[in-house]
N, C-alpha and C positions, 0 to 999 in steps of 0.2 A: 337125874340118872335114868329115868325111864326112857327118855329121848334118845340117850346114847346107846342104851341097850337096842332100842328099836333101830337105830341107825346101823349098829354092828350086825343085828340079824339080818337086816336088809342087804348088808354087803356080803354076808356069807351066803345068802339065798342067790346071788347073782351069779352069772357064767364067769369063766376066768377072764375072757378078754374085756367084759364089762368091768370087772374089778381092776384091771389095769387101767382102762381108760378113765375111769372115776379117779383113781389113785393120781394119775397124771395131771387130771384137770385141778385136783387138790393141791399138788405140788406147783403147777403154773400159778394158780391163785395166790399161793403162799409167796412165790417169787415175786410175783407183781407187786405185792404188798411191801416188798423190801424198799427201804428210804434210798433208792438211788437218785442223786440229784440231777436236774436238768437245766442247764448243760451239766454234763459229768465233771468238767473242770470249771470252777469258778475263781479263776486267777487272772491277775492283771497282764496284759500283753504290751510289748513293745509298739511303738508307731513306726510303720514302715512306709518309705516312699520308693516305689519301683516303677520302671517303664513297662509297657506292654508286653514286651519280649523277655521280661524277667530280670532286667539289670536293676540292681540295687542302688538307689541314689542317696540314700541316707536312711537312718533310724535313730529313735529316741528310746533310751531304756525303760523297761516298765516301771510302775510305780513302786515294786517291791524290790527294785534293784537287780532284777534277772534280766539277761537277755533272752526273752521268751518271744518269738515272733508269732503274730496271728495265725490261725488256721490256714494252711496251704491247699492248693486245689487237689493235689494228689501227691503220693509218696513215689519217689523215683523207683523204677522197676529194680535197679540194682540193689538199693538199700533194701526193698521189700524181699527179696531173695536173701540177702546176707543176714539180715536180722533174723529171719525165720530159721536159717541154717545155724546160726549161732545160739539163738534163745529159744526157739519153739519151732521144730521143724515139721510138726503135725498141726500146725496153727489152722490150716485151712479146714481140717477135719473134725476136731474135737468140738465140745459144747462149752468151752471155757476152762474145763478141768480135763487134764489128760491122765487117765488112771495109771498108764504104764509109767509115766514121769513120776507120779507120786508114789507108786510101788517102789521104783528104783531109788527114789531119795530116801524113803524110809529105810530100806535095806542097807544103803550106803551109810546112812547116819548112825544105824543100829551097830554096824560093824565098827565104825570110828568111835562110837561112844560119845560123839558131839555132831552138831549141824555143820555138814561140810557141803552139802548138796541140797538144792531147793528144787521143788516140783512146779514152781510156777510157770504158768503160761504167760503169753503176752496180755492175755485179757486179765489175767490175775494182777500183772504188773501196772496194768492201766488203773485198776481199782485201788492199788496201793498208792500209786502216785497221786490219785485225785484225793486220797485221804491224808496226803502228807506224811507217807511211811511210818505208820504208827508201829510201836513195839511189835516184835514177832512172838505171839503167844499162840497156844492152841485155839483158844477161843477167837482170836483175832483171825486165824486162818479159817476157821469154820465161817465166821461171818463174812470174810472176803469172798470165800467160795459161793456163799448165798447170794451176795451181790454180783458176782460174775455172771451167775445164771441168768439174773435179770438184764444185765449188759448184753449177753449173747442173744437174748430174746428181742431186745429193742433196737440193736444196732447191726449192721452188716460187718462182715469180716473186714472189708476195706476201711470202713469208718472206724472201727477199733484199731486198726493199724495206723490211721492217720492221727488218732489220740496218742498213741504211744510215741510216735516219731515226733510229734509236736510238743510233749511234755516229759520226755526222757531226759535224764540228768547226763550231761557231757563234760562235766569237770568244772569247778569254780561257780561263777554266775551264769554258766552258758547252758541253756535249757532248750531242748528241741533240736531236731535235725538241722533245720534251716539255719537257725543262728549259729550252730557248731560248724556248718560247712562255710559260712561267711567269715566266722572269726578265726578258724583255723586254716582255712585253704583261700579265702577270699573270692569264693565263686558260689553260684547257687548250686544246691545238692544235686540237681539234674545234670549238672556239667562236671560232676567228679568222676575220676577213674576208678578201676576196680580196686587199686590198692588204697585210694583215698577213702573210698566207701567202706571197704573192710575194716580200716582203722576206726572209723566212726562207729561202726556196728559193734565192735567189742567194747567200746568205752562206757555205755550205760550199764553194763554188767558190774562193773565195779569202779564208779567215778572217783571215789575218795582215794583209791590206791592208785589207779592207772590215770595219771594226769599228763597231758602233752608238756613235753619239756622235762619230765621226771619219769623215772621208771622205764626208760626207753626199751631196754631189754624185755621186760614183761609184756609191754604193749606189743612189740614186734613178735613175741612168741605167740600171744594170743591171736594176732592178725595172721601169722602164718598158719596157725591151726584152722582158722576160719577159711583162708584161701585154699588150704589143702582140701578140706571138706568140699568146696565149691568145685575143685578139680575132680575129686572122686565122683560128685553126682553129675558130672559132665556139663556143669555151667559155664566152667572156664577150660579153655584149651592149654595145652602145656607152655605155649609161647607167652599167652596172656598172663599165665600163672607165674611164671618166671620174672616177667616184666613187673609185675605187681609187688613181688617180694622185695624189688630193688627200689621202688618209690620211697621217698622221704616220708617219715612219720610227722604227724603235726607237731608243730613247735609252739612257741608262745603265742597267745591269742593275738590276731591282728586288730588294727583299728579299721572300723567299718567305712564304707565310703562316705564321703561327706560333700557331694557334688551340688546339692541345692538345699543347704541348710535353712535358707530363709522361707523357701517353700513348704519345707516340713514343719517349721514353726507356724506357718500360716495355716496349714490344714489342721493342725491340732487346735489352733485358736477358733477355727471354725467348726468345731465339734467332731473331728475325726480322729482324736487321740486313742491309742489302743488299738487302731485298725490297720489293715493293710490297705494301703492308698495306691491305686494303680493309676499313674498320670500319663499324659500325652507327650511328655518331654522325649527327646531323642538323645539318648546317653552320650553318643559320640559327639552331637553338636553342643550339647551342654557342657561336656568337657572342654571343648575348644573354645567355646564363648567365655567360660570361666577364666581360661588361661589368658585369652585376649583382654578381658576386662582388668585382671590383675596386672598384666604387663602394662597396659595403658595407665593404670593407677600409679604404678610405680614411676612412670614418666612424669605424671602430673604433681608428684611430691615435691619436687624442686621448687614449685610455686605454692607449697603448703595446701594443695587440693588433694584429698585423700580418699574420697569415695567415688564410686561409679555404680550404676545399675543398668542392666540390658533385659529386654524383653523381646523375644523372636515369636512371631505367631504366623501360623499357617492361613493364607488368606482364603484357601477354599473351605475349610471347615471351622475356622476360628479357634483353632486348638493352640494352646502354647507349646513351642516345641523347645524353647530354652527360657529358663527363669534364673537370673543372676540378681538378687536382690541387693547385694552390696559386695565390695571386694575385701580382700584380706588386709585391712587397714589397721588392725590391731585395736584392742579395747579402748585405749586413749581416744581413739578416732570413730568410735561407734560402728565397729564392723558387724555388731549383731542386729543393727537397725536395717529392718527390710524398707527400702526406699521405694520399692515399686508401688505400695498403696498409700505411701505418704502424701499428704496434701502439700503442694508447692505453687509458686507463682507460675503461671502458665508462659509469661514472656509472649512471644509473637506466634505461638503455635495455633491460635485461633485464625488467623488472617486468612487461610485457605477457605475456611467455612464462610467468612463474610465475603470473600470474593465470589464464591459460588452462589451465595445467596443474593447478592447485589446484582449478579447478572440474571438470575431467574426473576427479579422483580423489575427489570429493565433500569435499574438504577444506573448501571455502568455496562458499556460494551467491554469485551476483554482487552482491547488496546485503547481505549478511551483515555485521554488525559485527565490526570487527576491534580487537585491543587497539593503543592508541596512548598509551604512557606510557613514562618513562625505564626503560631497561633496561641491565643488566650481565650478560654471558655470557661466562665464561672470559677476561675482559679486554677483550672487545670491547663497547665503550659506543657505539652508534649515536645519532645525533641527527637530527631533522627539519630540513630545510633552513631553514625559518622560526623554528626553535628554540622552538617552541611544541608543546604536547601537548594532544590532544582527548579522551583517556581512552578513547573508543570512537568508531569512524568506519566507514561503510559500505566495503566492499572496493572497489566500483567508484568510490566518491569518493576513496579512498586512491590509486588509480590515476590518476585526473584530476588529483589535487593532487601526485601523485607523493611521497607521504609515506613516509618510510623505516621508522619504527617498525613500522607495520602490516604492511609486507612483509617485515621480519625476523621477526616473530612467524608469518607465513603460512609462511615458509620453514622455520621450526623445526618446524611441524605437518607440512609436505610432506616434509621431510627434504632437507639441502642434498645428500647423496649422491645421492638419486633426481633432484634437479634438475639436478646435474652432468651426470648420465647423460642426462637429457632433452635439455639443451642440445647434447651431443654428437650426439644423434641427430637434432637439428634443423639440424646443419651447422656448428656452431661448433667448427672445427677449432683454433681458437687455444687452447683449454684443454688445455694440454701437461701440467700438473700435476695430481695426483689431487685428488679432492674435499676432503680434509682440509686440503690446502694453502690453499684459499680459504675453507673454512668459510662461516659467514654472510655475510661480506663480499662473496661472490660476487654478491649481490642488489644492492649499493651500489657496484659499481665495483671490487670487489677483484680482478677479472680484466681482462685486456686483449683488445682485438679491434681491427679496422680498420673504417674507414667503408665499405669494400668488402664485408667479411663481414657487418657488422651490417645494411647496407641490404639485402643479399642475404636475409637471415633474414626481414626484413619483407616482402620481395617473396614469399618462399615462404610466409609466414603467410597473405597474402592468397590465394596460388595455390590452396592447399589449401582454403580456404573457397568461392572462386569456382567453382573446377572440381567441388567435391563436391556442389554445388547441381544440377549438371547430370547426375549419375550416380544409379543406383538405390540404395537404402538398403543393399542386400546388398554393394555395392562403392563406398561413398562416399569411400574413400580409395585413393589410388595413390601409390606411392612415387615415380613420375615427376613429381609435382608439386613435389618438391624439386629444384630445378635450380641449377647453377651460372651467375650471371649471366655474360654475355659481351659483350666489345666487338667479336668478330668478326662480320662481315656474313654470310659464307657458311655458316658452320657453326651449326648449332642448338645451344641451350643444352645443355650436358652435364647429364645426371642425376646427382644426387649419390649416392654409394654409402654411404647411412647406415643404421643399423638402429635398431630400437625402434618403438614404437607412435607414430604421428602424433598431433598434437593433434586433437580432433573439430572438425568445421565449427561445431558449436553453441557450443562454448566460444570458438572465434575469433570467432565472430558476437557474442557477449557482450563480448568483449574490444575488438573495434573499435567497437562501440556506446560503451562507455565512453571510448574514445580520441577519438570525435568531440565529445566535451564537456570535453576537457582544458583545464584552466585552472590551471596551475602556475606559479609559487606564486601565492598569494592575492593578493599586492599588485599583481599585473600583469593581473587578469582584465579590466580596462577598455580594454585595448589593442585599437584599433579593427580590427585585422587579426584578433583573436581571434573577433570576432563575424562578420566578412565570411566566414570560411572554415569554416562549420560542418560542411559536407560534406566535410571532410578528416579522416581519423583520423591523429592524429600524436602524437609523444612527444619530450619533450627529456630531456637528460641534462647532468650536470655532474660533472666528476671531482673527487677530492680535492685540495684546494689551489687551485681554480679555475684549473686547468691546460687543461681540455678543455671546450669547449661544444658540445653536440650538438643536432640537431633531425633525425628521420625521420618522413616523413608518406606518405600513400596517397590519392590521389583517385579511385581506381576504375580509372585507365587508367595512371598513372605512379606510380612512388615517387621521392621526392626525399629524398636524404640529405646533411646539412651538418654540417661541422665548422669550429669557429672558435677560433682561439687562437694560440699561438706556437710556431712549428715547433721552438724549442730547449727546449720544455716550461716556459718561464717562466709562472707563475701570475700572474693579475691580478684585483683586485677588480672585481666586476661581470661577471667571464666566466663566465656561467651560460647555460645553453641557452635559456631563454625570452626572455632579453634580447640575447644576442649571436648565437645561431644561428637561432632561431624566424624573426625577421624576414627574414632572407635566404631561408629555406625558403618562405615564404609569397610572397615576391617573386618567386621562381622560378615557384611554382605559378600565379601571376597571368597568365603567358603560356602556360600549358598546358591543353588542353582535358581533359574529364573530370569525372564526378560520381559520387561514391561513394552507391550504393544499396544499403543493407543489407536482404537479403530474409531472412526468418525461415526458417531450416532446418527445416521442418515434420516432416521424417522423423527428426529427432533432437531435438525438444522435446516437452515436455508441459506440461499446465496444472498449476500448483502454488498452494496456498493460502499466501501468504507473510506473515508478521507484519509489520505496518507499522513497527514500531520496532526489531526486531531485524534483520530482513532473512532470518531463517531460516524454515524451514517452519513454519507455524503450529501451535502445540500447542494442548491443552486450555485452557490459561490465558491465551491471547493475546486481548486485548481487541478489536483492530481488524486485519483481515488483508485481502488482496485476491488475487484470481486472476491469474496472471501466466504467460507462455510463457517457459520456461526450459530450459536443457540438461537431458536426462533424467537425467544425472549427479548432478543436485541431489537426486534421490531418495536418495542415499547420505549426504547432508549431515545435519547434526544437527537435530532438531527444536527449537524455540526453547527456549534455555537461560536465558533472561533474564526470563521472566515465571513468576509463581508466586503462588499463592493466599495471602493473608495474613488473619488473623483480627484484626478491630478491636473495639474497645468502640463503645458507642452514639454517642458523639461524634465518632468517627474520628479521635481525638486520640492513641490508644495501641494498641500490639499487645497481645493478651492470649492467654491459653491456659486450659485448664480448671483449672489450679491456682490461678487468680486471678480468674476470670470466668464466670459461668454460660454454658453453651454455647448454650443457646436464646436468649440475648440477644446474641451475637456476631454482627457484621456480616462477611460473606466477599467480599472483592474481589480481582480480579486486580491485580497490581502489577508494573511494570517495575522490575528491580532490577539495577544493575551492582555488581561487586565494589567495595569501598570505594575503593581507590586509583584504579580508572578513574573511579568516580563523582565523586571530588574534581576531577579534571581535566575531566570532562565537563560538570559544573554551570557551569564558567565560560564555556562556549559554548552551553548550553542552559539558560536561566533557568527553563524550564517543567519541569526535572527535578525529580521529588519523591522525596526520600529516604524511606526507610522511617520510620514514626513509631517513637518509643521504646517498649520495654515498661513497662507499669504497674509501678511500684517493687515491688509485691508479689508480682510474677511470678518464678518460679524462673529463667526464661530472660533476666531482666533482664541487660542489657550490662553486665558488670564492667569491660570496658576494659583493655587492656594499657597500663600506665603508663610514662611516660618524662619526664624532666626534664632541664633543662640543668645540666651541671656547671660549664662556663664559657662565656660570662660570665652573670650574673644578669640579669633584666630591667630595662630602663632604666639600664643600665650605660654609663659611657663608655668607649670602647675606643681605645687608641692603637696605630696602624699604622706602625711605623718605616720608615726608609728603609735599604735594604741598602748594602753597601759600594760596589757599583757604581753607586748612586744611584737604582736602581729601587725602586718601593714594595714594601714587604714584604707579609707576610700575618699576620692573627691568627687563632689556632686556636681554632675553636669545637668544644665536646665535649658529647655527649648521653649519658645513661645510659637503657637500656631493659631492661625485665625479661626480654624474649626474646632471646637471643643470636643467634638465627637470623633475626630481623626485618631487614628492610631498610627504611632511611628515605630520604625523598626531600625534598631541601633546595632551598628557593627564597628569593631575595633580591630584595626589592621587587617581587614578583610574576613574577620571571624564574627559571626553572629553573636550578639549578647543577650537581646531581650526585646519585647515589644512594650510600649508603654500608652497609656491612656492619660488625659489630661488630669492632673498637672503633670507635665512631661519632664520628670527629674529621674536621673539614674545615678547611683554611686558606683564609680569605676576605680578599680584598684589594678595598678600594672606596674612594670618595672620602669627603672629610670632611663630616660631616652626619648627619641623622637617617636611619634605616634600620629595616626590618623583615624578620627572618628567619622563615620559615614552614616548617615541618618536619611531614610526615605519613607515617605507617607503613602497612603493606600493609592494615591492616584499617581505615583511615580516621581513626585516632585523630591529632589535630592538636595542634600545639605552636606557639605564637608568641612571638617575642622581640623587643622593641623595644630598639635601643641606638644610641648616637651615636659616630661616629668623630671623634676630635679631630685637629687639623692636627699635623702633624709639627714 
């Protein structure tokens, strides 16, 4: 009591201005102690997905079932003016409480004998909204007033207006200006006209009474009142006023855009639920790609192929410009599955990376002949897609045709362990198992990856080449060229933290050159889109069992990645990259600008004399060669191993040596010679191939030949193939004896390759009734033919 008296006496002794100052400090202290939460609103928000220029791509409703968008950057100027004129004209000038409005409200309510008018300011309404609109009592009004004072002390007028615009009710479960603009007009609030803005400005005043689609007369009356006030204050001219009065009122709420639903789900799963997500997507391009993907998917449905995914990436900044995770296939066909990050068999999409890596290591030259004939390696028996074999084929042609056997042989020479490490260094993080787990199948789809990761690898492949051209030779490579593609608009693409030597820009240049001439498989080279898009480097892929069709391409400005298939993994005949995925890829490229111009990286290339037939560095015995600019690593590759000098008799009909022919009469010629098995397949596609002439019979080196013969059946036998118990056609076992038990035999039925066997040489054959020919060749080219007839069961 004594201390209170002392304080009172102290205040009485002070001068008037000191009393006012002390009183003000006490009031401010009391206001600051008011329990105003921070943030003011603790409510859940919808998740939004929008472009950098404000186009809404999609949204997910808030956890409490309200369409309440996260905080926007600013309130549109039109709405700021309209809401002040309708709700709180003196909002910029008062301190949260407008004494004039309070006095007028008290006077009106006294005269009416009931509450017909409130004196709430926008600031007071923010407090009420933050406290979920408690019952209106005198004590509640006093408490809100106290909280408003603190609100005004801590926040600017623009921040308070932002709070109001973001949390005001607009009817039903629509909360906040931005949600209302999209739900009622299908546009951003910044794009609304005066008539539309005024209609929304009057809604929060009585959302339970004035709802779009109902009570239009009252809504029109309130809007007209506001527009008239704006006219009187000089905000609107008479023409704008009259036009605004004629504008349509909001109707039933519209569906929000749903242009990138799978990306929306992805950002939520990655921890961005309840946030405003600004992405790098191009709204117009996204809309076009969605339409093209859905149209393509509808065409594929006749073959029971229901799903497709497309990814478009800007090569300059690694930003995703279009993201179509799946098509509108329906719930039964998994349309909600986002295929872009899903793990799938890679098919042939890793071949360009092996091609470039093998060139870098001098394993191959770009046009060097590679082996293309049947192979069995530790139980692994790969086949070409077209089930034919060419004996020997140039490496770049093997890439263009996406031939399997040549790349398996290249991988054997390069080493699958080294290639496994190389892929990891290029950012293929999906290789979770060790190299031995994949083995040689790594190059043919034995590993899994996603459209996201694979497209990223192709983007980085081009980035290393393109950026390397602009750097001095001493630092052509920079690890920052390997980036993680991103859909975020504000953040730059993250640099991948990978180790190992990058691919050289010259090897990538050779790879891209080969990819611009891609024509796989041979039966589909006449497709019109294949000719129109020669300035696109592209690659297709098909997984085992026809479950996944891939196509990824580069046009110098964009990368387009496409996957087509069934989300549940069901395979379908015809589900191959060039037929199912490539047409959609080129359809997307048709709306993209960009042109691929492959500049020779002169700092990393050199002139080499290349053998015309073998594609290897020309040796002493090469007949025809040409100078070519190739990666400097070609200097490490082999000198031509296919040409050698042969000694002929004067008729050029026989090979000879000093044991059977005078040396001074011999003719010496350079001859292109393939190993026997390769030669046997090569001749089928190259009628001009000339086999080595035989030796003169009297020469010691005369070919003795390893003999083999059929044990069963004999030539021109009639073979009976029975039916099994389950009704299926059985097999007849054919057997051959060979002098060399280590020799491999290659079996062909009616010109089609069947299998390769090692001793004992037995093969079960099932075929239809009629005449057939069995052709068998060993590794030295010795051939055996058998004609037989299958009689009906």
